[in-house]
Each structure stands twice: as C-alpha cells, then as structure tokens.
Backbone as XML, in Angstrom:
<?xml version="1.0"?>
<chain id="A" units="angstrom">
  <residue number="1" name="MET">
    <atom name="N" x="-117.459" y="220.919" z="47.614"/>
    <atom name="CA" x="-118.230" y="220.079" z="46.702"/>
    <atom name="C" x="-118.844" y="220.945" z="45.610"/>
  </residue>
  <residue number="2" name="LYS">
    <atom name="N" x="-118.845" y="220.422" z="44.411"/>
    <atom name="CA" x="-119.440" y="221.130" z="43.280"/>
    <atom name="C" x="-120.960" y="221.023" z="43.369"/>
  </residue>
  <residue number="3" name="LYS">
    <atom name="N" x="-121.616" y="222.097" z="42.978"/>
    <atom name="CA" x="-123.072" y="222.110" z="42.967"/>
    <atom name="C" x="-123.521" y="222.330" z="41.527"/>
  </residue>
  <residue number="4" name="PHE">
    <atom name="N" x="-124.425" y="221.473" z="41.078"/>
    <atom name="CA" x="-124.938" y="221.494" z="39.711"/>
    <atom name="C" x="-126.409" y="221.885" z="39.775"/>
  </residue>
  <residue number="5" name="TYR">
    <atom name="N" x="-126.706" y="223.109" z="39.347"/>
    <atom name="CA" x="-128.087" y="223.594" z="39.307"/>
    <atom name="C" x="-128.610" y="223.346" z="37.901"/>
  </residue>
  <residue number="6" name="CYS">
    <atom name="N" x="-129.741" y="222.654" z="37.816"/>
    <atom name="CA" x="-130.263" y="222.303" z="36.499"/>
    <atom name="C" x="-131.788" y="222.308" z="36.507"/>
  </residue>
  <residue number="7" name="TYR">
    <atom name="N" x="-132.348" y="222.043" z="35.342"/>
    <atom name="CA" x="-133.793" y="221.945" z="35.172"/>
    <atom name="C" x="-134.047" y="220.616" z="34.469"/>
  </residue>
  <residue number="8" name="ALA">
    <atom name="N" x="-134.873" y="219.786" z="35.061"/>
    <atom name="CA" x="-135.077" y="218.417" z="34.588"/>
    <atom name="C" x="-135.537" y="218.338" z="33.132"/>
  </residue>
  <residue number="9" name="ARG">
    <atom name="N" x="-136.259" y="219.332" z="32.652"/>
    <atom name="CA" x="-136.785" y="219.289" z="31.290"/>
    <atom name="C" x="-135.860" y="219.953" z="30.260"/>
  </residue>
  <residue number="10" name="CYS">
    <atom name="N" x="-134.672" y="220.327" z="30.682"/>
    <atom name="CA" x="-133.724" y="221.030" z="29.813"/>
    <atom name="C" x="-132.752" y="220.036" z="29.168"/>
  </residue>
  <residue number="11" name="SER">
    <atom name="N" x="-132.723" y="219.992" z="27.856"/>
    <atom name="CA" x="-131.842" y="219.045" z="27.158"/>
    <atom name="C" x="-130.365" y="219.393" z="27.371"/>
  </residue>
  <residue number="12" name="THR">
    <atom name="N" x="-130.035" y="220.670" z="27.471"/>
    <atom name="CA" x="-128.650" y="221.062" z="27.719"/>
    <atom name="C" x="-128.203" y="220.589" z="29.101"/>
  </residue>
  <residue number="13" name="CYS">
    <atom name="N" x="-129.086" y="220.693" z="30.072"/>
    <atom name="CA" x="-128.757" y="220.204" z="31.426"/>
    <atom name="C" x="-128.522" y="218.701" z="31.404"/>
  </residue>
  <residue number="14" name="LYS">
    <atom name="N" x="-129.322" y="217.986" z="30.646"/>
    <atom name="CA" x="-129.158" y="216.530" z="30.550"/>
    <atom name="C" x="-127.809" y="216.185" z="29.935"/>
  </residue>
  <residue number="15" name="LYS">
    <atom name="N" x="-127.408" y="216.916" z="28.902"/>
    <atom name="CA" x="-126.102" y="216.683" z="28.271"/>
    <atom name="C" x="-124.966" y="216.966" z="29.251"/>
  </residue>
  <residue number="16" name="ALA">
    <atom name="N" x="-125.095" y="218.066" z="29.990"/>
    <atom name="CA" x="-124.058" y="218.440" z="30.964"/>
    <atom name="C" x="-123.966" y="217.393" z="32.070"/>
  </residue>
  <residue number="17" name="GLU">
    <atom name="N" x="-125.102" y="216.939" z="32.565"/>
    <atom name="CA" x="-125.092" y="215.928" z="33.631"/>
    <atom name="C" x="-124.472" y="214.624" z="33.128"/>
  </residue>
  <residue number="18" name="LYS">
    <atom name="N" x="-124.795" y="214.255" z="31.920"/>
    <atom name="CA" x="-124.214" y="213.047" z="31.321"/>
    <atom name="C" x="-122.692" y="213.184" z="31.240"/>
  </residue>
  <residue number="19" name="TRP">
    <atom name="N" x="-122.220" y="214.349" z="30.804"/>
    <atom name="CA" x="-120.776" y="214.600" z="30.709"/>
    <atom name="C" x="-120.128" y="214.481" z="32.087"/>
  </residue>
  <residue number="20" name="LEU">
    <atom name="N" x="-120.740" y="215.090" z="33.086"/>
    <atom name="CA" x="-120.194" y="215.039" z="34.450"/>
    <atom name="C" x="-120.097" y="213.603" z="34.951"/>
  </residue>
  <residue number="21" name="LEU">
    <atom name="N" x="-121.141" y="212.815" z="34.722"/>
    <atom name="CA" x="-121.145" y="211.419" z="35.167"/>
    <atom name="C" x="-120.097" y="210.596" z="34.416"/>
  </residue>
  <residue number="22" name="GLU">
    <atom name="N" x="-120.014" y="210.791" z="33.091"/>
    <atom name="CA" x="-119.028" y="210.061" z="32.282"/>
    <atom name="C" x="-117.599" y="210.389" z="32.708"/>
  </residue>
  <residue number="23" name="ASN">
    <atom name="N" x="-117.395" y="211.621" z="33.173"/>
    <atom name="CA" x="-116.059" y="212.052" z="33.582"/>
    <atom name="C" x="-115.842" y="211.924" z="35.089"/>
  </residue>
  <residue number="24" name="GLN">
    <atom name="N" x="-116.761" y="211.259" z="35.741"/>
    <atom name="CA" x="-116.679" y="210.949" z="37.166"/>
    <atom name="C" x="-116.451" y="212.182" z="38.038"/>
  </residue>
  <residue number="25" name="VAL">
    <atom name="N" x="-117.138" y="213.253" z="37.688"/>
    <atom name="CA" x="-117.074" y="214.476" z="38.483"/>
    <atom name="C" x="-118.139" y="214.364" z="39.580"/>
  </residue>
  <residue number="26" name="GLN">
    <atom name="N" x="-117.721" y="214.520" z="40.811"/>
    <atom name="CA" x="-118.642" y="214.468" z="41.949"/>
    <atom name="C" x="-119.378" y="215.801" z="42.060"/>
  </residue>
  <residue number="27" name="PHE">
    <atom name="N" x="-120.700" y="215.747" z="42.275"/>
    <atom name="CA" x="-121.474" y="216.973" z="42.409"/>
    <atom name="C" x="-122.774" y="216.709" z="43.152"/>
  </residue>
  <residue number="28" name="ASP">
    <atom name="N" x="-123.295" y="217.773" z="43.741"/>
    <atom name="CA" x="-124.641" y="217.766" z="44.305"/>
    <atom name="C" x="-125.542" y="218.436" z="43.280"/>
  </residue>
  <residue number="29" name="LYS">
    <atom name="N" x="-126.739" y="217.894" z="43.117"/>
    <atom name="CA" x="-127.667" y="218.387" z="42.099"/>
    <atom name="C" x="-128.842" y="219.098" z="42.761"/>
  </residue>
  <residue number="30" name="GLN">
    <atom name="N" x="-129.220" y="220.230" z="42.166"/>
    <atom name="CA" x="-130.370" y="220.981" z="42.671"/>
    <atom name="C" x="-131.182" y="221.478" z="41.491"/>
  </residue>
  <residue number="31" name="ASP">
    <atom name="N" x="-132.493" y="221.310" z="41.547"/>
    <atom name="CA" x="-133.387" y="221.769" z="40.481"/>
    <atom name="C" x="-133.585" y="223.280" z="40.594"/>
  </residue>
  <residue number="32" name="LEU">
    <atom name="N" x="-133.250" y="223.989" z="39.534"/>
    <atom name="CA" x="-133.338" y="225.453" z="39.521"/>
    <atom name="C" x="-134.771" y="225.963" z="39.620"/>
  </residue>
  <residue number="33" name="VAL">
    <atom name="N" x="-135.710" y="225.202" z="39.077"/>
    <atom name="CA" x="-137.088" y="225.676" z="39.036"/>
    <atom name="C" x="-137.837" y="225.286" z="40.313"/>
  </residue>
  <residue number="34" name="ALA">
    <atom name="N" x="-137.726" y="224.035" z="40.727"/>
    <atom name="CA" x="-138.418" y="223.569" z="41.936"/>
    <atom name="C" x="-137.798" y="224.150" z="43.198"/>
  </residue>
  <residue number="35" name="ASP">
    <atom name="N" x="-136.481" y="224.359" z="43.177"/>
    <atom name="CA" x="-135.752" y="224.804" z="44.367"/>
    <atom name="C" x="-134.637" y="225.769" z="43.961"/>
  </residue>
  <residue number="36" name="PRO">
    <atom name="N" x="-135.005" y="226.995" z="43.530"/>
    <atom name="CA" x="-133.969" y="227.934" z="43.080"/>
    <atom name="C" x="-133.042" y="228.343" z="44.223"/>
  </residue>
  <residue number="37" name="PRO">
    <atom name="N" x="-131.809" y="228.736" z="43.874"/>
    <atom name="CA" x="-130.897" y="229.218" z="44.916"/>
    <atom name="C" x="-131.503" y="230.445" z="45.614"/>
  </residue>
  <residue number="38" name="THR">
    <atom name="N" x="-131.124" y="230.636" z="46.855"/>
    <atom name="CA" x="-131.606" y="231.810" z="47.592"/>
    <atom name="C" x="-130.912" y="233.069" z="47.073"/>
  </residue>
  <residue number="39" name="LYS">
    <atom name="N" x="-131.441" y="234.192" z="47.458"/>
    <atom name="CA" x="-130.825" y="235.481" z="47.092"/>
    <atom name="C" x="-129.382" y="235.521" z="47.582"/>
  </residue>
  <residue number="40" name="GLU">
    <atom name="N" x="-129.149" y="235.057" z="48.807"/>
    <atom name="CA" x="-127.805" y="235.070" z="49.393"/>
    <atom name="C" x="-126.865" y="234.143" z="48.616"/>
  </residue>
  <residue number="41" name="GLU">
    <atom name="N" x="-127.363" y="232.960" z="48.231"/>
    <atom name="CA" x="-126.543" y="232.028" z="47.445"/>
    <atom name="C" x="-126.183" y="232.647" z="46.098"/>
  </residue>
  <residue number="42" name="LEU">
    <atom name="N" x="-127.136" y="233.309" z="45.481"/>
    <atom name="CA" x="-126.880" y="233.935" z="44.182"/>
    <atom name="C" x="-125.867" y="235.067" z="44.298"/>
  </residue>
  <residue number="43" name="LEU">
    <atom name="N" x="-125.973" y="235.862" z="45.341"/>
    <atom name="CA" x="-124.998" y="236.942" z="45.535"/>
    <atom name="C" x="-123.590" y="236.365" z="45.718"/>
  </residue>
  <residue number="44" name="ALA">
    <atom name="N" x="-123.488" y="235.246" z="46.421"/>
    <atom name="CA" x="-122.185" y="234.585" z="46.595"/>
    <atom name="C" x="-121.682" y="234.038" z="45.259"/>
  </residue>
  <residue number="45" name="ILE">
    <atom name="N" x="-122.588" y="233.525" z="44.437"/>
    <atom name="CA" x="-122.213" y="233.021" z="43.108"/>
    <atom name="C" x="-121.716" y="234.171" z="42.231"/>
  </residue>
  <residue number="46" name="PHE">
    <atom name="N" x="-122.441" y="235.292" z="42.234"/>
    <atom name="CA" x="-122.017" y="236.454" z="41.445"/>
    <atom name="C" x="-120.615" y="236.896" z="41.851"/>
  </residue>
  <residue number="47" name="ALA">
    <atom name="N" x="-120.321" y="236.834" z="43.140"/>
    <atom name="CA" x="-119.036" y="237.302" z="43.662"/>
    <atom name="C" x="-117.864" y="236.442" z="43.193"/>
  </residue>
  <residue number="48" name="LYS">
    <atom name="N" x="-118.139" y="235.215" z="42.749"/>
    <atom name="CA" x="-117.077" y="234.308" z="42.282"/>
    <atom name="C" x="-116.709" y="234.546" z="40.826"/>
  </residue>
  <residue number="49" name="SER">
    <atom name="N" x="-117.384" y="235.467" z="40.187"/>
    <atom name="CA" x="-117.176" y="235.684" z="38.758"/>
    <atom name="C" x="-116.987" y="237.168" z="38.463"/>
  </residue>
  <residue number="50" name="ASP">
    <atom name="N" x="-116.189" y="237.438" z="37.440"/>
    <atom name="CA" x="-116.059" y="238.824" z="36.999"/>
    <atom name="C" x="-116.934" y="239.088" z="35.779"/>
  </residue>
  <residue number="51" name="ARG">
    <atom name="N" x="-117.810" y="238.143" z="35.489"/>
    <atom name="CA" x="-118.725" y="238.289" z="34.350"/>
    <atom name="C" x="-119.833" y="239.298" z="34.670"/>
  </residue>
  <residue number="52" name="PRO">
    <atom name="N" x="-120.390" y="239.937" z="33.632"/>
    <atom name="CA" x="-121.519" y="240.846" z="33.871"/>
    <atom name="C" x="-122.767" y="240.053" z="34.285"/>
  </residue>
  <residue number="53" name="LEU">
    <atom name="N" x="-123.718" y="240.714" z="34.887"/>
    <atom name="CA" x="-124.949" y="240.053" z="35.335"/>
    <atom name="C" x="-125.657" y="239.306" z="34.207"/>
  </residue>
  <residue number="54" name="ARG">
    <atom name="N" x="-125.595" y="239.854" z="33.010"/>
    <atom name="CA" x="-126.271" y="239.240" z="31.860"/>
    <atom name="C" x="-125.842" y="237.785" z="31.678"/>
  </residue>
  <residue number="55" name="TYR">
    <atom name="N" x="-124.601" y="237.457" z="32.013"/>
    <atom name="CA" x="-124.071" y="236.099" z="31.888"/>
    <atom name="C" x="-124.921" y="235.085" z="32.653"/>
  </residue>
  <residue number="56" name="PHE">
    <atom name="N" x="-125.501" y="235.493" z="33.759"/>
    <atom name="CA" x="-126.256" y="234.588" z="34.629"/>
    <atom name="C" x="-127.725" y="234.462" z="34.246"/>
  </residue>
  <residue number="57" name="PHE">
    <atom name="N" x="-128.174" y="235.293" z="33.327"/>
    <atom name="CA" x="-129.581" y="235.261" z="32.922"/>
    <atom name="C" x="-129.800" y="234.337" z="31.729"/>
  </residue>
  <residue number="58" name="ASN">
    <atom name="N" x="-130.930" y="233.635" z="31.748"/>
    <atom name="CA" x="-131.362" y="232.801" z="30.628"/>
    <atom name="C" x="-131.991" y="233.735" z="29.592"/>
  </residue>
  <residue number="59" name="THR">
    <atom name="N" x="-131.148" y="234.342" z="28.775"/>
    <atom name="CA" x="-131.600" y="235.382" z="27.842"/>
    <atom name="C" x="-132.488" y="234.852" z="26.731"/>
  </residue>
  <residue number="60" name="SER">
    <atom name="N" x="-132.520" y="233.539" z="26.541"/>
    <atom name="CA" x="-133.390" y="232.986" z="25.508"/>
    <atom name="C" x="-134.709" y="232.463" z="26.086"/>
  </residue>
  <residue number="61" name="GLY">
    <atom name="N" x="-134.903" y="232.638" z="27.382"/>
    <atom name="CA" x="-136.108" y="232.128" z="28.034"/>
    <atom name="C" x="-137.321" y="233.020" z="27.848"/>
  </residue>
  <residue number="62" name="GLN">
    <atom name="N" x="-138.492" y="232.401" z="27.920"/>
    <atom name="CA" x="-139.755" y="233.138" z="27.770"/>
    <atom name="C" x="-139.939" y="234.167" z="28.872"/>
  </residue>
  <residue number="63" name="ASP">
    <atom name="N" x="-139.614" y="233.791" z="30.112"/>
    <atom name="CA" x="-139.811" y="234.716" z="31.229"/>
    <atom name="C" x="-138.916" y="235.947" z="31.077"/>
  </residue>
  <residue number="64" name="TYR">
    <atom name="N" x="-137.692" y="235.738" z="30.606"/>
    <atom name="CA" x="-136.756" y="236.842" z="30.375"/>
    <atom name="C" x="-137.363" y="237.837" z="29.376"/>
  </residue>
  <residue number="65" name="ARG">
    <atom name="N" x="-137.938" y="237.291" z="28.303"/>
    <atom name="CA" x="-138.537" y="238.153" z="27.273"/>
    <atom name="C" x="-139.813" y="238.833" z="27.784"/>
  </residue>
  <residue number="66" name="LYS">
    <atom name="N" x="-140.662" y="238.069" z="28.482"/>
    <atom name="CA" x="-141.925" y="238.624" z="29.005"/>
    <atom name="C" x="-141.675" y="239.800" z="29.938"/>
  </residue>
  <residue number="67" name="LEU">
    <atom name="N" x="-140.630" y="239.690" z="30.741"/>
    <atom name="CA" x="-140.320" y="240.742" z="31.714"/>
    <atom name="C" x="-139.480" y="241.870" z="31.116"/>
  </residue>
  <residue number="68" name="ASN">
    <atom name="N" x="-139.198" y="241.781" z="29.822"/>
    <atom name="CA" x="-138.411" y="242.792" z="29.115"/>
    <atom name="C" x="-137.074" y="243.054" z="29.812"/>
  </residue>
  <residue number="69" name="LEU">
    <atom name="N" x="-136.426" y="241.969" z="30.223"/>
    <atom name="CA" x="-135.185" y="242.113" z="30.989"/>
    <atom name="C" x="-134.006" y="242.577" z="30.146"/>
  </residue>
  <residue number="70" name="LYS">
    <atom name="N" x="-134.105" y="242.431" z="28.845"/>
    <atom name="CA" x="-133.025" y="242.920" z="27.983"/>
    <atom name="C" x="-132.779" y="244.407" z="28.247"/>
  </residue>
  <residue number="71" name="GLU">
    <atom name="N" x="-133.857" y="245.129" z="28.502"/>
    <atom name="CA" x="-133.770" y="246.566" z="28.765"/>
    <atom name="C" x="-133.372" y="246.851" z="30.218"/>
  </residue>
  <residue number="72" name="LYS">
    <atom name="N" x="-133.731" y="245.952" z="31.139"/>
    <atom name="CA" x="-133.557" y="246.222" z="32.570"/>
    <atom name="C" x="-132.225" y="245.745" z="33.143"/>
  </residue>
  <residue number="73" name="VAL">
    <atom name="N" x="-131.708" y="244.623" z="32.623"/>
    <atom name="CA" x="-130.499" y="244.024" z="33.210"/>
    <atom name="C" x="-129.291" y="244.966" z="33.209"/>
  </residue>
  <residue number="74" name="PRO">
    <atom name="N" x="-129.046" y="245.740" z="32.131"/>
    <atom name="CA" x="-127.853" y="246.600" z="32.138"/>
    <atom name="C" x="-127.782" y="247.588" z="33.308"/>
  </residue>
  <residue number="75" name="THR">
    <atom name="N" x="-128.929" y="247.985" z="33.861"/>
    <atom name="CA" x="-128.918" y="248.947" z="34.963"/>
    <atom name="C" x="-129.303" y="248.300" z="36.303"/>
  </residue>
  <residue number="76" name="MET">
    <atom name="N" x="-129.478" y="247.000" z="36.303"/>
    <atom name="CA" x="-129.902" y="246.284" z="37.499"/>
    <atom name="C" x="-128.729" y="246.085" z="38.464"/>
  </residue>
  <residue number="77" name="THR">
    <atom name="N" x="-129.022" y="246.145" z="39.766"/>
    <atom name="CA" x="-127.990" y="245.858" z="40.758"/>
    <atom name="C" x="-127.914" y="244.341" z="40.962"/>
  </residue>
  <residue number="78" name="LYS">
    <atom name="N" x="-126.818" y="243.876" z="41.525"/>
    <atom name="CA" x="-126.682" y="242.449" z="41.822"/>
    <atom name="C" x="-127.755" y="242.007" z="42.809"/>
  </residue>
  <residue number="79" name="ASP">
    <atom name="N" x="-128.083" y="242.875" z="43.738"/>
    <atom name="CA" x="-129.111" y="242.584" z="44.730"/>
    <atom name="C" x="-130.473" y="242.381" z="44.052"/>
  </residue>
  <residue number="80" name="GLU">
    <atom name="N" x="-130.819" y="243.267" z="43.132"/>
    <atom name="CA" x="-132.089" y="243.150" z="42.405"/>
    <atom name="C" x="-132.122" y="241.876" z="41.563"/>
  </residue>
  <residue number="81" name="ALA">
    <atom name="N" x="-131.027" y="241.587" z="40.886"/>
    <atom name="CA" x="-130.955" y="240.387" z="40.047"/>
    <atom name="C" x="-131.084" y="239.129" z="40.899"/>
  </residue>
  <residue number="82" name="ALA">
    <atom name="N" x="-130.378" y="239.085" z="42.018"/>
    <atom name="CA" x="-130.421" y="237.911" z="42.899"/>
    <atom name="C" x="-131.827" y="237.689" z="43.450"/>
  </residue>
  <residue number="83" name="LYS">
    <atom name="N" x="-132.500" y="238.764" z="43.830"/>
    <atom name="CA" x="-133.871" y="238.649" z="44.345"/>
    <atom name="C" x="-134.791" y="238.082" z="43.257"/>
  </residue>
  <residue number="84" name="MET">
    <atom name="N" x="-134.699" y="238.640" z="42.062"/>
    <atom name="CA" x="-135.550" y="238.215" z="40.960"/>
    <atom name="C" x="-135.300" y="236.738" z="40.600"/>
  </residue>
  <residue number="85" name="MET">
    <atom name="N" x="-134.031" y="236.352" z="40.513"/>
    <atom name="CA" x="-133.687" y="234.974" z="40.147"/>
    <atom name="C" x="-134.077" y="233.980" z="41.246"/>
  </residue>
  <residue number="86" name="SER">
    <atom name="N" x="-133.969" y="234.395" z="42.504"/>
    <atom name="CA" x="-134.318" y="233.490" z="43.606"/>
    <atom name="C" x="-135.823" y="233.219" z="43.640"/>
  </residue>
  <residue number="87" name="GLU">
    <atom name="N" x="-136.586" y="234.121" z="43.049"/>
    <atom name="CA" x="-138.048" y="233.965" z="42.995"/>
    <atom name="C" x="-138.514" y="233.270" z="41.724"/>
  </residue>
  <residue number="88" name="ASN">
    <atom name="N" x="-137.644" y="233.188" z="40.720"/>
    <atom name="CA" x="-138.003" y="232.550" z="39.446"/>
    <atom name="C" x="-136.752" y="231.913" z="38.848"/>
  </residue>
  <residue number="89" name="GLY">
    <atom name="N" x="-136.551" y="230.637" z="39.142"/>
    <atom name="CA" x="-135.362" y="229.922" z="38.680"/>
    <atom name="C" x="-135.233" y="229.831" z="37.171"/>
  </residue>
  <residue number="90" name="LYS">
    <atom name="N" x="-136.344" y="230.015" z="36.455"/>
    <atom name="CA" x="-136.271" y="229.950" z="34.988"/>
    <atom name="C" x="-135.509" y="231.134" z="34.403"/>
  </residue>
  <residue number="91" name="LEU">
    <atom name="N" x="-135.258" y="232.144" z="35.215"/>
    <atom name="CA" x="-134.484" y="233.301" z="34.746"/>
    <atom name="C" x="-132.984" y="233.021" z="34.746"/>
  </residue>
  <residue number="92" name="ILE">
    <atom name="N" x="-132.568" y="231.948" z="35.429"/>
    <atom name="CA" x="-131.144" y="231.634" z="35.559"/>
    <atom name="C" x="-130.674" y="230.806" z="34.373"/>
  </residue>
  <residue number="93" name="LYS">
    <atom name="N" x="-129.574" y="231.213" z="33.786"/>
    <atom name="CA" x="-128.988" y="230.446" z="32.688"/>
    <atom name="C" x="-128.554" y="229.088" z="33.226"/>
  </residue>
  <residue number="94" name="ARG">
    <atom name="N" x="-128.887" y="228.062" z="32.491"/>
    <atom name="CA" x="-128.617" y="226.707" z="32.961"/>
    <atom name="C" x="-127.850" y="225.886" z="31.949"/>
  </residue>
  <residue number="95" name="PRO">
    <atom name="N" x="-127.187" y="224.867" z="32.436"/>
    <atom name="CA" x="-126.959" y="224.550" z="33.832"/>
    <atom name="C" x="-125.971" y="225.538" z="34.457"/>
  </residue>
  <residue number="96" name="LEU">
    <atom name="N" x="-126.099" y="225.674" z="35.758"/>
    <atom name="CA" x="-125.212" y="226.522" z="36.548"/>
    <atom name="C" x="-124.382" y="225.591" z="37.416"/>
  </residue>
  <residue number="97" name="MET">
    <atom name="N" x="-123.067" y="225.677" z="37.282"/>
    <atom name="CA" x="-122.165" y="224.804" z="38.037"/>
    <atom name="C" x="-121.283" y="225.687" z="38.899"/>
  </residue>
  <residue number="98" name="VAL">
    <atom name="N" x="-121.173" y="225.337" z="40.189"/>
    <atom name="CA" x="-120.487" y="226.188" z="41.150"/>
    <atom name="C" x="-119.661" y="225.337" z="42.110"/>
  </residue>
  <residue number="99" name="ASP">
    <atom name="N" x="-118.487" y="225.840" z="42.473"/>
    <atom name="CA" x="-117.759" y="225.275" z="43.616"/>
    <atom name="C" x="-117.286" y="226.445" z="44.478"/>
  </residue>
  <residue number="100" name="GLU">
    <atom name="N" x="-116.342" y="226.196" z="45.351"/>
    <atom name="CA" x="-115.915" y="227.237" z="46.286"/>
    <atom name="C" x="-115.367" y="228.480" z="45.594"/>
  </residue>
  <residue number="101" name="ASN">
    <atom name="N" x="-114.754" y="228.312" z="44.421"/>
    <atom name="CA" x="-114.075" y="229.441" z="43.763"/>
    <atom name="C" x="-114.542" y="229.756" z="42.350"/>
  </residue>
  <residue number="102" name="THR">
    <atom name="N" x="-115.299" y="228.854" z="41.738"/>
    <atom name="CA" x="-115.558" y="228.937" z="40.307"/>
    <atom name="C" x="-117.038" y="228.813" z="39.997"/>
  </residue>
  <residue number="103" name="VAL">
    <atom name="N" x="-117.435" y="229.405" z="38.871"/>
    <atom name="CA" x="-118.815" y="229.286" z="38.405"/>
    <atom name="C" x="-118.831" y="229.260" z="36.875"/>
  </residue>
  <residue number="104" name="THR">
    <atom name="N" x="-119.683" y="228.397" z="36.313"/>
    <atom name="CA" x="-119.924" y="228.420" z="34.866"/>
    <atom name="C" x="-121.428" y="228.334" z="34.632"/>
  </residue>
  <residue number="105" name="CYS">
    <atom name="N" x="-121.879" y="229.002" z="33.583"/>
    <atom name="CA" x="-123.269" y="228.937" z="33.148"/>
    <atom name="C" x="-123.298" y="228.346" z="31.749"/>
  </residue>
  <residue number="106" name="GLY">
    <atom name="N" x="-124.319" y="227.549" z="31.471"/>
    <atom name="CA" x="-124.423" y="226.915" z="30.178"/>
    <atom name="C" x="-123.528" y="225.690" z="30.125"/>
  </residue>
  <residue number="107" name="PHE">
    <atom name="N" x="-123.566" y="225.001" z="28.992"/>
    <atom name="CA" x="-122.729" y="223.809" z="28.854"/>
    <atom name="C" x="-122.008" y="223.812" z="27.519"/>
  </residue>
  <residue number="108" name="LYS">
    <atom name="N" x="-120.699" y="223.826" z="27.621"/>
    <atom name="CA" x="-119.815" y="223.603" z="26.475"/>
    <atom name="C" x="-118.806" y="222.585" z="26.958"/>
  </residue>
  <residue number="109" name="PRO">
    <atom name="N" x="-118.706" y="221.428" z="26.297"/>
    <atom name="CA" x="-117.791" y="220.380" z="26.766"/>
    <atom name="C" x="-116.369" y="220.876" z="26.998"/>
  </residue>
  <residue number="110" name="GLU">
    <atom name="N" x="-115.869" y="221.753" z="26.132"/>
    <atom name="CA" x="-114.494" y="222.221" z="26.287"/>
    <atom name="C" x="-114.336" y="223.085" z="27.546"/>
  </residue>
  <residue number="111" name="VAL">
    <atom name="N" x="-115.367" y="223.851" z="27.891"/>
    <atom name="CA" x="-115.313" y="224.658" z="29.111"/>
    <atom name="C" x="-115.381" y="223.756" z="30.344"/>
  </residue>
  <residue number="112" name="TYR">
    <atom name="N" x="-116.252" y="222.763" z="30.302"/>
    <atom name="CA" x="-116.332" y="221.819" z="31.421"/>
    <atom name="C" x="-115.030" y="221.063" z="31.576"/>
  </residue>
  <residue number="113" name="GLN">
    <atom name="N" x="-114.436" y="220.663" z="30.454"/>
    <atom name="CA" x="-113.159" y="219.932" z="30.481"/>
    <atom name="C" x="-112.099" y="220.771" z="31.185"/>
  </residue>
  <residue number="114" name="GLU">
    <atom name="N" x="-112.029" y="222.027" z="30.796"/>
    <atom name="CA" x="-111.004" y="222.933" z="31.337"/>
    <atom name="C" x="-111.286" y="223.318" z="32.787"/>
  </residue>
  <residue number="115" name="THR">
    <atom name="N" x="-112.558" y="223.479" z="33.125"/>
    <atom name="CA" x="-112.937" y="224.017" z="34.425"/>
    <atom name="C" x="-113.187" y="222.960" z="35.492"/>
  </residue>
  <residue number="116" name="TRP">
    <atom name="N" x="-113.827" y="221.865" z="35.138"/>
    <atom name="CA" x="-114.339" y="220.954" z="36.148"/>
    <atom name="C" x="-113.581" y="219.625" z="36.269"/>
  </residue>
  <residue number="117" name="LEU">
    <atom name="N" x="-112.553" y="219.417" z="35.443"/>
    <atom name="CA" x="-111.759" y="218.198" z="35.611"/>
    <atom name="C" x="-110.480" y="218.484" z="36.366"/>
  </residue>
</chain>
C-alpha cells in the first residue's frame, strides 16, 4: 500500500492529495508534523532511493534554515538525518509518497503520473 506523508496546512500537499484522489490512487495518509515517521521508517525510505539526503529535507523550511542544515546535511549520516527528521517532521520535504519500492518527495503532476499510476 502506498503511504502519503503530508502536512495539513501545506498547499502543495493539498494539491498532491487532490491529484491522488482524482486519479483513484489508493493510499494511507499520515501527518508528517503530528505523527512523523520513525527513525527506522525513514532509514527504510532512504534505502529505496539513490537520491542524496538533501532530497528528503524541506530546504525552504524555517526549521531547516534555523538549524543551519545547509552546512550540516552534506556531511550528515543517514542515521543522523533519520533521527533529526523523526523528531521534527517539518524538516521532511513534503509531500512524501512511499510504497514497497519507490519514494518521491514534493509534488509535480508529471512525476506522480509516471510514478504512481
């Protein structure tokens, strides 16, 4: 089953959810901020992608900037990143969509079309 991690106040998440519903994609929904993925779940998500850690971070978020993560992420381990994100869901780029083999961050209709249909 596909898992859709989102934030209720995020307009991009709302657009992505609308697209998923319009295209009849089945998914389970989880709020990234109220109920962030665990460290173990995040490590499993990282393992499904060959993208760099930066891909999973909400680089335009206030918390990312406050913590000066632009300087820290390039040398961060996956374990450190997963721990940090599991404690603060606002650090995760959203929406995050995951299934058994695939992961996407952010929402672009063409990527969702290619990946999730």
